[in-house]
C-alpha positions as a LaTeX table, in Angstrom:
\begin{tabular}{lrrr}
\hline
Residue & $x$ (\AA) & $y$ (\AA) & $z$ (\AA) \\
\hline
Met1 & $-45.04$ & 22.74 & $-23.51$ \\
Ser2 & $-43.67$ & 23.82 & $-26.89$ \\
Asp3 & $-40.42$ & 22.35 & $-28.20$ \\
Ser4 & $-39.10$ & 25.92 & $-28.26$ \\
Ile5 & $-38.58$ & 25.68 & $-24.47$ \\
Leu6 & $-37.04$ & 22.63 & $-22.82$ \\
Leu7 & $-37.41$ & 21.99 & $-19.08$ \\
Gln8 & $-35.41$ & 19.44 & $-17.13$ \\
Val9 & $-35.25$ & 18.99 & $-13.35$ \\
Glu10 & $-32.32$ & 17.25 & $-11.70$ \\
Asn11 & $-31.06$ & 17.39 & $-8.09$ \\
Gly12 & $-33.21$ & 20.41 & $-7.29$ \\
Val13 & $-32.09$ & 22.42 & $-10.34$ \\
Ala14 & $-34.56$ & 23.17 & $-13.12$ \\
Thr15 & $-32.81$ & 23.90 & $-16.40$ \\
Ile16 & $-34.83$ & 25.95 & $-18.86$ \\
Thr17 & $-33.28$ & 25.87 & $-22.33$ \\
Leu18 & $-34.30$ & 28.35 & $-25.01$ \\
Asn19 & $-34.53$ & 26.03 & $-27.98$ \\
Arg20 & $-34.85$ & 27.82 & $-31.32$ \\
Pro21 & $-31.18$ & 27.69 & $-32.32$ \\
Lys22 & $-31.83$ & 28.25 & $-36.04$ \\
Val23 & $-33.06$ & 31.77 & $-35.21$ \\
Phe24 & $-30.61$ & 32.28 & $-32.33$ \\
Asn25 & $-33.30$ & 31.47 & $-29.77$ \\
Ser26 & $-35.31$ & 34.57 & $-30.62$ \\
Phe27 & $-38.78$ & 34.74 & $-29.10$ \\
Asn28 & $-42.04$ & 34.38 & $-30.95$ \\
Arg29 & $-45.47$ & 34.29 & $-29.35$ \\
Glu30 & $-45.50$ & 30.51 & $-28.87$ \\
Met31 & $-42.06$ & 30.52 & $-27.21$ \\
Ala32 & $-42.96$ & 33.40 & $-24.90$ \\
Phe33 & $-45.99$ & 31.56 & $-23.54$ \\
Ala34 & $-43.99$ & 28.34 & $-23.23$ \\
Met35 & $-41.36$ & 30.23 & $-21.22$ \\
Gln36 & $-44.07$ & 31.51 & $-18.89$ \\
Asp37 & $-45.42$ & 27.99 & $-18.45$ \\
Ala38 & $-41.93$ & 26.70 & $-17.60$ \\
Leu39 & $-41.43$ & 29.41 & $-14.97$ \\
Asp40 & $-44.85$ & 28.64 & $-13.49$ \\
Gln41 & $-43.92$ & 24.96 & $-13.23$ \\
Cys42 & $-40.69$ & 25.88 & $-11.48$ \\
Ala43 & $-42.61$ & 28.07 & $-9.03$ \\
Thr44 & $-45.01$ & 25.32 & $-7.99$ \\
Asp45 & $-42.68$ & 22.31 & $-8.10$ \\
Glu46 & $-41.36$ & 21.76 & $-4.58$ \\
Lys47 & $-38.48$ & 19.69 & $-5.97$ \\
Val48 & $-37.14$ & 22.78 & $-7.75$ \\
Arg49 & $-34.90$ & 24.94 & $-5.56$ \\
Ala50 & $-32.98$ & 26.83 & $-8.27$ \\
Val51 & $-33.60$ & 27.66 & $-11.92$ \\
Leu52 & $-30.94$ & 27.82 & $-14.64$ \\
Ile53 & $-31.80$ & 29.54 & $-17.93$ \\
Thr54 & $-29.57$ & 29.02 & $-20.95$ \\
Gly55 & $-29.73$ & 28.78 & $-24.74$ \\
Glu56 & $-29.30$ & 25.96 & $-27.22$ \\
Gly57 & $-26.64$ & 26.39 & $-29.89$ \\
Lys58 & $-24.43$ & 29.41 & $-30.50$ \\
Ala59 & $-26.64$ & 32.12 & $-28.99$ \\
Phe60 & $-28.31$ & 32.75 & $-25.66$ \\
Cys61 & $-31.17$ & 34.78 & $-27.12$ \\
Ala62 & $-31.43$ & 37.29 & $-29.95$ \\
Gly63 & $-34.57$ & 38.90 & $-28.49$ \\
Gln64 & $-37.69$ & 39.26 & $-30.57$ \\
Asp65 & $-38.10$ & 37.16 & $-33.71$ \\
Ile66 & $-38.01$ & 39.78 & $-36.46$ \\
Gln67 & $-39.79$ & 37.43 & $-38.85$ \\
Glu68 & $-42.83$ & 37.54 & $-36.60$ \\
Ile69 & $-43.08$ & 41.33 & $-36.39$ \\
Thr70 & $-42.47$ & 41.87 & $-40.11$ \\
Asn71 & $-45.24$ & 39.48 & $-41.11$ \\
Pro72 & $-48.64$ & 41.23 & $-40.90$ \\
Glu73 & $-50.38$ & 37.88 & $-40.44$ \\
Leu74 & $-48.20$ & 36.94 & $-37.46$ \\
His75 & $-47.45$ & 40.29 & $-35.78$ \\
Pro76 & $-49.52$ & 40.47 & $-32.57$ \\
Gly77 & $-48.73$ & 44.18 & $-32.10$ \\
Phe78 & $-46.16$ & 45.71 & $-29.78$ \\
Lys79 & $-48.61$ & 46.14 & $-26.91$ \\
Ala80 & $-49.30$ & 42.41 & $-26.90$ \\
Ile81 & $-45.61$ & 41.57 & $-27.31$ \\
Leu82 & $-44.77$ & 43.56 & $-24.20$ \\
Asp83 & $-47.89$ & 43.07 & $-22.07$ \\
Asp84 & $-48.41$ & 39.40 & $-22.91$ \\
His85 & $-44.89$ & 38.14 & $-23.71$ \\
Tyr86 & $-41.90$ & 39.84 & $-22.12$ \\
Asn87 & $-43.31$ & 41.75 & $-19.16$ \\
Pro88 & $-44.87$ & 38.63 & $-17.60$ \\
Ile89 & $-41.58$ & 36.75 & $-18.04$ \\
Val90 & $-39.63$ & 39.48 & $-16.26$ \\
Leu91 & $-42.13$ & 39.59 & $-13.40$ \\
Lys92 & $-42.21$ & 35.80 & $-13.08$ \\
Ile93 & $-38.42$ & 35.72 & $-12.80$ \\
Arg94 & $-38.32$ & 38.50 & $-10.22$ \\
Asn95 & $-41.23$ & 37.08 & $-8.19$ \\
Leu96 & $-40.08$ & 33.46 & $-8.33$ \\
Glu97 & $-39.23$ & 32.52 & $-4.75$ \\
Lys98 & $-36.15$ & 30.62 & $-5.89$ \\
Pro99 & $-32.84$ & 31.87 & $-7.31$ \\
Val100 & $-32.70$ & 32.21 & $-11.09$ \\
Ile101 & $-29.35$ & 31.91 & $-12.86$ \\
Ala102 & $-28.79$ & 33.09 & $-16.42$ \\
Ala103 & $-26.07$ & 31.06 & $-18.13$ \\
Val104 & $-25.34$ & 33.25 & $-21.15$ \\
Asn105 & $-23.74$ & 30.84 & $-23.60$ \\
Gly106 & $-23.56$ & 33.21 & $-26.58$ \\
Val107 & $-24.88$ & 36.51 & $-27.85$ \\
Ala108 & $-27.67$ & 38.05 & $-25.76$ \\
Ala109 & $-29.29$ & 40.84 & $-27.75$ \\
Gly110 & $-32.28$ & 43.11 & $-27.24$ \\
Ala111 & $-34.91$ & 41.55 & $-25.02$ \\
Gly112 & $-32.63$ & 38.51 & $-24.74$ \\
Ala113 & $-29.99$ & 40.60 & $-23.00$ \\
Asn114 & $-32.49$ & 42.21 & $-20.66$ \\
Leu115 & $-34.15$ & 38.92 & $-19.70$ \\
Ala116 & $-30.71$ & 37.68 & $-18.69$ \\
Leu117 & $-29.94$ & 40.83 & $-16.70$ \\
Cys118 & $-33.13$ & 40.57 & $-14.64$ \\
Cys119 & $-32.00$ & 37.21 & $-13.24$ \\
Asp120 & $-30.45$ & 36.86 & $-9.79$ \\
Val121 & $-27.06$ & 35.61 & $-10.97$ \\
Val122 & $-25.67$ & 36.10 & $-14.48$ \\
Ile123 & $-22.78$ & 33.97 & $-15.72$ \\
Ala124 & $-21.42$ & 34.44 & $-19.23$ \\
Lys125 & $-19.21$ & 32.39 & $-21.50$ \\
Glu126 & $-16.01$ & 34.25 & $-22.41$ \\
Ser127 & $-17.04$ & 34.33 & $-26.07$ \\
Ala128 & $-20.52$ & 35.67 & $-25.28$ \\
Ala129 & $-21.62$ & 39.28 & $-25.76$ \\
Phe130 & $-24.45$ & 41.64 & $-24.81$ \\
Ile131 & $-26.09$ & 44.09 & $-27.21$ \\
Gln132 & $-28.83$ & 46.62 & $-26.52$ \\
Ala133 & $-29.82$ & 46.36 & $-30.17$ \\
Phe134 & $-33.08$ & 48.33 & $-30.04$ \\
Ser135 & $-31.86$ & 51.67 & $-31.43$ \\
Lys136 & $-30.64$ & 49.94 & $-34.58$ \\
Ile137 & $-34.24$ & 49.43 & $-35.65$ \\
Gly138 & $-35.80$ & 52.53 & $-34.12$ \\
Leu139 & $-37.09$ & 51.06 & $-30.86$ \\
Ile140 & $-36.41$ & 51.64 & $-27.17$ \\
Pro141 & $-35.03$ & 49.05 & $-24.72$ \\
Asp142 & $-37.80$ & 47.01 & $-23.12$ \\
Ser143 & $-38.09$ & 43.92 & $-20.91$ \\
Ala144 & $-37.06$ & 46.08 & $-17.93$ \\
Gly145 & $-33.74$ & 46.99 & $-19.52$ \\
Thr146 & $-34.18$ & 50.66 & $-18.65$ \\
Phe147 & $-34.82$ & 49.57 & $-15.05$ \\
Phe148 & $-32.04$ & 47.06 & $-14.39$ \\
Leu149 & $-29.14$ & 48.17 & $-16.58$ \\
Pro150 & $-28.68$ & 51.67 & $-15.03$ \\
Arg151 & $-28.73$ & 50.06 & $-11.59$ \\
Leu152 & $-26.11$ & 47.54 & $-12.65$ \\
Ile153 & $-23.61$ & 49.76 & $-14.47$ \\
Gly154 & $-24.69$ & 53.36 & $-13.80$ \\
Phe155 & $-26.72$ & 55.88 & $-15.75$ \\
Gly156 & $-23.99$ & 57.07 & $-18.11$ \\
Lys157 & $-22.81$ & 53.67 & $-19.28$ \\
Ala158 & $-26.37$ & 52.37 & $-19.55$ \\
Ser159 & $-27.44$ & 55.36 & $-21.63$ \\
Ala160 & $-24.48$ & 54.92 & $-23.98$ \\
Ala161 & $-25.01$ & 51.17 & $-24.30$ \\
Met162 & $-28.65$ & 51.68 & $-25.20$ \\
Met163 & $-28.22$ & 54.56 & $-27.61$ \\
Leu164 & $-25.05$ & 53.39 & $-29.36$ \\
Ala165 & $-26.03$ & 49.71 & $-29.33$ \\
Asp166 & $-22.38$ & 48.73 & $-28.98$ \\
Lys167 & $-21.47$ & 45.07 & $-28.68$ \\
Ile168 & $-20.27$ & 44.52 & $-25.10$ \\
Ser169 & $-18.07$ & 41.49 & $-24.64$ \\
Ala170 & $-18.57$ & 39.22 & $-21.65$ \\
Thr171 & $-15.23$ & 40.40 & $-20.26$ \\
Glu172 & $-16.32$ & 44.04 & $-20.55$ \\
Ala173 & $-19.68$ & 43.20 & $-18.98$ \\
Asp174 & $-17.86$ & 41.57 & $-16.07$ \\
Gln175 & $-15.52$ & 44.54 & $-15.62$ \\
Met176 & $-18.36$ & 47.07 & $-15.53$ \\
Gly177 & $-20.41$ & 45.06 & $-13.03$ \\
Met178 & $-23.15$ & 44.03 & $-15.45$ \\
Ile179 & $-22.77$ & 40.33 & $-14.66$ \\
Tyr180 & $-21.54$ & 38.12 & $-11.82$ \\
Lys181 & $-18.76$ & 36.31 & $-13.64$ \\
Val182 & $-17.25$ & 35.50 & $-17.03$ \\
Val183 & $-16.01$ & 31.94 & $-17.50$ \\
Lys184 & $-13.73$ & 30.35 & $-20.09$ \\
Asp185 & $-15.71$ & 28.61 & $-22.81$ \\
Asp186 & $-14.50$ & 25.12 & $-22.00$ \\
Glu187 & $-15.31$ & 25.55 & $-18.31$ \\
Phe188 & $-18.58$ & 27.43 & $-18.72$ \\
Phe189 & $-21.29$ & 24.78 & $-18.48$ \\
Ala190 & $-19.57$ & 22.95 & $-15.60$ \\
Phe191 & $-19.29$ & 26.21 & $-13.70$ \\
Ala192 & $-22.90$ & 27.20 & $-14.43$ \\
Lys193 & $-24.13$ & 23.79 & $-13.30$ \\
Ala194 & $-22.01$ & 23.88 & $-10.13$ \\
Thr195 & $-23.23$ & 27.38 & $-9.26$ \\
Ser196 & $-26.85$ & 26.35 & $-9.80$ \\
Gln197 & $-26.36$ & 23.27 & $-7.64$ \\
Lys198 & $-24.76$ & 25.38 & $-4.91$ \\
Leu199 & $-27.79$ & 27.67 & $-4.86$ \\
Ala200 & $-30.19$ & 24.70 & $-4.92$ \\
Asp201 & $-28.44$ & 23.29 & $-1.84$ \\
Leu202 & $-28.72$ & 26.53 & 0.14 \\
Pro203 & $-31.69$ & 27.52 & 2.38 \\
Thr204 & $-34.35$ & 28.31 & $-0.21$ \\
Val205 & $-36.62$ & 30.42 & 1.99 \\
Ala206 & $-33.73$ & 32.66 & 3.02 \\
Leu207 & $-32.74$ & 33.13 & $-0.63$ \\
Ala208 & $-36.35$ & 33.91 & $-1.56$ \\
Asn209 & $-36.55$ & 36.48 & 1.24 \\
Thr210 & $-33.25$ & 38.00 & 0.13 \\
Lys211 & $-34.74$ & 38.35 & $-3.34$ \\
Lys212 & $-37.88$ & 40.00 & $-1.93$ \\
Ala213 & $-35.75$ & 42.48 & 0.01 \\
Leu214 & $-33.69$ & 43.33 & $-3.07$ \\
Asn215 & $-36.83$ & 43.82 & $-5.16$ \\
Gln216 & $-38.27$ & 46.27 & $-2.64$ \\
Ser217 & $-34.96$ & 48.10 & $-2.17$ \\
Phe218 & $-35.43$ & 49.82 & $-5.52$ \\
Ser219 & $-38.38$ & 51.85 & $-4.20$ \\
Asn220 & $-38.30$ & 51.74 & $-0.38$ \\
Thr221 & $-37.04$ & 54.42 & 1.96 \\
Val222 & $-34.37$ & 53.30 & 4.41 \\
Glu223 & $-37.03$ & 53.12 & 7.14 \\
Glu224 & $-39.26$ & 50.95 & 4.98 \\
Gln225 & $-36.35$ & 48.72 & 4.04 \\
Leu226 & $-35.34$ & 48.24 & 7.69 \\
Ala227 & $-38.91$ & 47.26 & 8.54 \\
Leu228 & $-38.99$ & 44.81 & 5.62 \\
Glu229 & $-35.65$ & 43.29 & 6.65 \\
Ser230 & $-37.01$ & 42.78 & 10.15 \\
Lys231 & $-40.15$ & 41.06 & 8.85 \\
Leu232 & $-38.25$ & 38.79 & 6.46 \\
Gln233 & $-35.58$ & 37.95 & 9.03 \\
Ile234 & $-38.23$ & 36.81 & 11.50 \\
Glu235 & $-39.75$ & 34.62 & 8.78 \\
Ser236 & $-36.34$ & 33.18 & 7.89 \\
Ala237 & $-35.50$ & 32.47 & 11.53 \\
Ala238 & $-38.67$ & 30.37 & 11.85 \\
Thr239 & $-37.57$ & 27.89 & 9.14 \\
Glu240 & $-36.17$ & 24.40 & 9.53 \\
Asp241 & $-33.17$ & 25.46 & 7.49 \\
Tyr242 & $-32.24$ & 28.14 & 10.02 \\
Ala243 & $-32.32$ & 25.55 & 12.80 \\
Glu244 & $-30.18$ & 23.23 & 10.66 \\
Gly245 & $-27.74$ & 26.03 & 9.87 \\
Val246 & $-27.21$ & 26.85 & 13.54 \\
Ala247 & $-26.98$ & 23.18 & 14.54 \\
Ser248 & $-24.43$ & 22.40 & 11.82 \\
Phe249 & $-22.35$ & 25.42 & 12.84 \\
Met250 & $-22.32$ & 24.35 & 16.47 \\
Glu251 & $-21.56$ & 20.74 & 15.53 \\
Lys252 & $-18.88$ & 21.82 & 13.04 \\
Arg253 & $-20.38$ & 19.88 & 10.15 \\
Lys254 & $-21.72$ & 20.67 & 6.69 \\
Pro255 & $-25.39$ & 21.71 & 6.80 \\
Val256 & $-28.05$ & 19.75 & 4.94 \\
Phe257 & $-30.72$ & 22.23 & 3.96 \\
Lys258 & $-34.14$ & 21.06 & 2.79 \\
Gly259 & $-35.57$ & 24.30 & 1.51 \\
Lys260 & $-38.10$ & 24.48 & 4.34 \\
\hline
\end{tabular}
């Protein structure tokens, strides 16, 4: 794996760190493929029960590395950037059968903002900010931004955020429902770690099935969604963790889930 992406697994939590701080963790081709490799490792590693994505240094992610797309010798073309880089990352996050937490430690701009917003839980440092920066250089929001942002904050606010490219503070993002929670800077990493650990200790199959149901809810009819809920509930009820959850409730003790 490239040094541009760091992966560490501890107590069931895989921490993926975007590690190009000198360019505010912006993505180039090498980093995009390394990110995909890290997500694939998290998907297949049975020890991993939750994934935390954060950035090294002052920024979370500034999106696409402009140096790459302004250098004719390096620019892979926008079709490749989307089809080979960002779109697979978004799909891997959404299809990963484990919860993915974005710990936004600084500015999240362009594709960096939208990669954060496609995660299951988004926590932001109080000093962080989100910017749909695409219109400033004559582009449209990508990385599923036009899909997730209107669903998070509504059509009107999403349209304005994308066209005006205003800087949205973490506090504003929290107030408009864009993210789960904003946390004071000095408490941020402890809170992000604790939240990730909490998710890693929960019944993994049930969380994965919740994620599947949410993914399908964007396109299903109510009848289709009820049928899907029934299917996934039956699957969840057949797990060891369900049996442990019921037993611990009856015995009035804390459950010990194994992710099975």
